[in-house]
C-alpha positions as CSV (number, residue, x, y, z in Angstrom):
1,X,97.0,107.6,115.4
2,X,98.7,106.2,118.6
3,X,96.5,106.6,121.8
4,X,98.2,104.3,124.0
5,X,101.6,102.6,124.7
6,X,103.0,100.2,127.0
7,X,105.5,97.3,127.7
8,X,104.4,94.2,129.5
9,X,105.7,90.7,130.5
10,X,104.3,87.7,128.9
11,X,105.0,84.8,131.1
12,X,102.0,82.4,131.0
13,X,102.1,82.0,134.8
14,X,100.0,85.4,134.7
15,X,97.1,83.3,133.5
16,X,95.1,81.8,136.3
17,X,94.8,78.1,135.0
18,X,98.4,78.2,134.2
19,X,100.0,80.1,137.1
20,X,97.6,78.5,139.8
21,X,99.1,79.3,143.2
22,X,102.4,80.6,141.7
23,X,100.4,83.4,140.4
24,X,100.2,84.8,143.9
25,X,103.9,85.5,143.9
26,X,103.4,87.7,140.8
27,X,100.9,89.9,142.9
28,X,102.7,93.2,141.9
29,X,102.6,92.4,138.2
30,X,99.0,91.1,138.2
31,X,98.0,94.4,139.9
32,X,100.0,96.5,137.4
33,X,98.3,94.6,134.6
34,X,95.0,95.3,135.9
35,X,95.7,99.0,136.2
36,X,97.0,99.0,132.7
37,X,93.8,97.2,131.5
38,X,91.8,100.0,132.7
39,X,94.1,102.6,131.2
40,X,93.7,100.8,127.8
41,X,90.0,100.6,128.0
42,X,89.9,104.4,128.7
43,X,92.0,105.1,125.6
44,X,89.3,103.4,123.4
45,X,91.4,101.7,120.8
46,X,90.1,100.4,117.6
47,X,93.2,98.3,117.1
48,X,96.1,96.8,119.3
49,X,99.4,96.5,117.7
50,X,101.3,94.0,119.6
51,X,105.0,93.3,119.2
52,X,106.4,89.9,120.3
53,X,109.1,87.5,119.3
54,X,107.5,84.3,120.1
55,X,105.7,83.8,116.9
56,X,107.3,82.7,113.6
57,X,110.7,84.9,113.8
58,X,112.9,85.5,110.9
59,X,116.7,86.1,111.3
60,X,116.9,88.6,108.5
61,X,113.5,90.4,108.5
62,X,110.7,91.8,110.6
63,X,107.3,90.1,110.1
64,X,103.6,90.2,110.7
65,X,100.9,87.5,111.1
66,X,98.3,88.0,108.5
67,X,95.2,86.1,109.1
68,X,91.4,86.9,109.2
69,X,90.9,85.7,112.7
70,X,93.2,84.6,115.6
71,X,92.7,82.4,118.6
72,X,94.3,82.1,121.9
73,X,95.7,78.5,122.5
74,X,97.6,77.8,125.7
75,X,97.3,74.0,125.5
76,X,101.2,73.7,125.5
77,X,101.0,75.0,129.2
78,X,98.4,72.6,130.2
79,X,95.6,75.3,129.9
80,X,92.6,73.9,128.0
81,X,90.2,76.5,129.3
82,X,91.4,80.0,128.5
83,X,90.1,80.9,125.2
84,X,89.5,84.1,123.2
85,X,89.4,85.0,119.4
86,X,90.5,88.4,118.0
87,X,89.8,89.8,114.6
88,X,92.6,91.1,112.5
89,X,92.9,94.5,111.1
90,X,93.8,93.4,107.5
91,X,94.2,97.1,106.1
92,X,96.7,98.2,108.8
93,X,98.8,95.0,108.4
94,X,98.7,95.7,104.5
95,X,99.7,99.3,105.0
96,X,102.5,98.3,107.3
97,X,104.0,95.7,104.9
98,X,103.8,98.2,102.0
99,X,105.3,101.1,103.8
100,X,108.1,99.2,105.5
101,X,109.2,97.5,102.2
102,X,109.2,100.9,100.6
103,X,111.5,102.1,103.3
104,X,113.9,99.3,102.4
105,X,113.5,97.5,105.6
106,X,113.3,93.7,105.2
107,X,109.6,92.6,106.0
108,X,107.7,89.4,105.3
109,X,104.3,88.1,106.2
110,X,103.2,84.7,107.9
111,X,99.7,83.3,108.3
112,X,98.7,81.7,111.6
113,X,95.5,81.3,113.1
114,X,97.1,80.6,116.5
115,X,98.4,83.6,118.5
116,X,101.8,82.9,120.1
117,X,101.8,83.2,124.0
118,X,103.8,86.4,123.7
119,X,101.1,88.2,122.0
120,X,98.2,86.1,123.7
121,X,99.1,86.8,127.5
122,X,99.2,90.4,127.3
123,X,96.0,90.6,125.1
124,X,94.1,88.2,127.6
125,X,95.2,90.3,130.5
126,X,94.6,93.8,129.0
127,X,91.9,93.4,126.6
128,X,89.1,91.8,128.5
129,X,86.9,94.8,128.3
130,X,87.6,95.3,124.7
131,X,85.4,92.5,123.0
132,X,85.4,94.1,119.6
133,X,89.0,95.5,119.4
134,X,91.0,94.4,116.2
135,X,94.7,93.3,116.5
136,X,97.8,93.5,114.4
137,X,100.5,90.9,115.6
138,X,104.2,92.1,114.7
139,X,107.2,90.1,115.3
140,X,110.8,91.5,115.6
141,X,113.6,89.6,113.9
142,X,117.3,88.7,114.3
143,X,118.7,91.9,113.1
144,X,120.8,94.4,115.1
145,X,119.6,96.9,117.7
146,X,119.8,99.9,115.4
147,X,117.6,98.1,112.8
148,X,115.0,97.3,115.6
149,X,114.8,100.9,116.5
150,X,114.8,102.0,112.8
151,X,111.9,99.6,112.3
152,X,110.0,101.2,115.1
153,X,110.3,104.5,113.6
154,X,109.1,103.3,110.2
155,X,106.1,101.8,112.1
156,X,105.3,105.2,113.7
157,X,105.1,106.8,110.4
158,X,102.4,104.2,109.3
159,X,100.3,104.4,112.6
160,X,100.5,108.3,112.6
161,X,98.9,108.4,109.2
162,X,96.0,106.1,110.3
163,X,92.5,107.6,111.4
164,X,92.0,104.6,113.6
165,X,92.9,104.8,117.5
166,X,95.7,102.6,117.8
167,X,97.2,101.0,121.0
168,X,100.9,99.7,120.9
169,X,101.7,97.0,123.4
170,X,105.3,95.5,123.4
171,X,105.9,92.4,125.3
172,X,108.9,90.5,126.6
173,X,110.3,89.3,129.7
174,X,113.7,90.6,131.1
175,X,116.7,88.5,132.2
176,X,115.9,84.8,132.7
177,X,118.9,84.5,135.0
178,X,118.4,86.4,138.2
179,X,118.6,83.5,140.8
180,X,120.0,80.0,140.9
181,X,116.8,78.6,140.1
182,X,116.0,80.8,137.2
183,X,115.5,79.0,133.6
184,X,119.0,80.1,132.8
185,X,120.7,79.7,136.1
186,X,122.2,82.7,137.9
187,X,124.3,85.1,135.9
188,X,125.4,88.6,137.2
189,X,124.7,89.9,133.7
190,X,121.0,89.4,134.3
191,X,120.9,91.9,137.3
192,X,123.0,94.3,135.0
193,X,120.6,94.2,132.1
194,X,117.5,94.5,134.1
195,X,118.9,97.7,135.9
196,X,119.9,99.1,132.6
197,X,116.4,98.6,131.0
198,X,114.7,100.0,134.1
199,X,116.9,103.2,134.0
200,X,116.2,103.5,130.1
201,X,112.5,103.1,130.6
202,X,112.3,105.5,133.4
203,X,114.4,108.2,131.6
204,X,113.0,107.4,128.1
205,X,116.4,106.9,126.8
206,X,117.0,105.1,123.8
207,X,120.6,105.8,123.7
208,X,120.9,103.9,127.0
209,X,119.4,100.7,125.3
210,X,121.5,101.1,122.1
211,X,124.7,101.3,124.1
212,X,124.2,98.1,126.0
213,X,127.2,95.6,125.8
214,X,125.9,93.0,123.3
215,X,127.7,90.2,125.3
216,X,125.8,91.3,128.4
217,X,122.5,91.4,126.7
218,X,123.1,87.8,125.2
219,X,124.2,86.5,128.7
220,X,121.0,87.8,130.2
221,X,119.0,85.5,128.4
222,X,116.1,88.0,127.9
223,X,113.4,88.4,125.3
224,X,112.7,92.1,126.0
225,X,115.4,94.0,124.3
226,X,114.3,94.0,120.7
227,X,110.5,94.8,121.5
228,X,111.7,97.6,123.6
229,X,113.9,99.0,121.0
230,X,110.8,98.7,118.5
231,X,108.6,100.4,121.1
232,X,111.1,103.3,121.5
233,X,111.4,103.9,117.9
234,X,107.6,104.0,117.7
235,X,107.6,106.7,120.4
236,X,110.6,108.8,119.0
237,X,110.0,112.5,119.0
238,X,106.7,112.1,120.8
239,X,106.0,113.6,124.1
240,X,105.6,110.7,126.5
241,X,105.8,110.4,130.3
242,X,107.2,106.9,131.1
243,X,105.9,105.2,134.1
244,X,107.1,101.9,135.6
245,X,104.1,100.3,137.3
246,X,105.7,97.3,138.7
247,X,109.0,95.3,138.4
248,X,109.5,91.9,140.3
249,X,111.3,88.7,139.7
250,X,109.9,85.9,142.0
251,X,111.1,83.2,139.7
252,X,114.4,84.6,138.6
253,X,112.9,86.0,135.5
254,X,112.4,89.9,135.4
255,X,108.7,91.1,134.9
256,X,108.4,94.8,134.1
257,X,105.1,96.5,133.4
258,X,105.5,100.1,132.2
259,X,103.2,102.7,130.5
260,X,104.2,105.5,128.3
261,X,101.7,108.3,128.9
262,X,101.1,110.3,125.8
263,X,100.8,114.0,125.9
């Protein structure tokens, strides 16, 4: 059963050895992640299912990273000190791949001991107090918005049937073009995208997400749209109270932290 649900950013700047002084400019995000960490600990999850797109990603299929154990490795960002290992929940990943394939949704398995930073950053920030928690890393694909939402609904059926207490964390950064010094430069579509996402999260409206102009989404240069659609599918027909804990963009990239309180 699902006992916790949240959406978080995954910029490596949140990790002290990477962000260093720049991390101070993400104060609201760091504070919100700390609050979310306490909420996650209180939920007492056995498993964290984390949805990210920075692992192996397939254009025509969703996927899971199936490995007995995972390690955090942020050397590509110059961090040689942050380390953590997580155990996999192999039975859950197996149940997911069997059920998703039966539903006719394209799904494949990868195997990599190294966690992508899209999974590693939120897990480091949120699971410090959960040393024995197991994880299930899931990747979205290159399919369309409706397929991502349907994938989330299919995942929900699997998780709802499990006896374990499962937390769901979807991670992504919003528009990467909110200022002239942003990674993608300045584009007005970025502001439009972030505002639409904030409205969708606040209202819990998946129709708002599904109706976004694909060209606008593309120009926003984001990595949050697909994981949000999966998360909304996972929460469909569930009584939730969405709460945005923080939003800021000090480096021209939108960072949103939100919790979906389960009734």
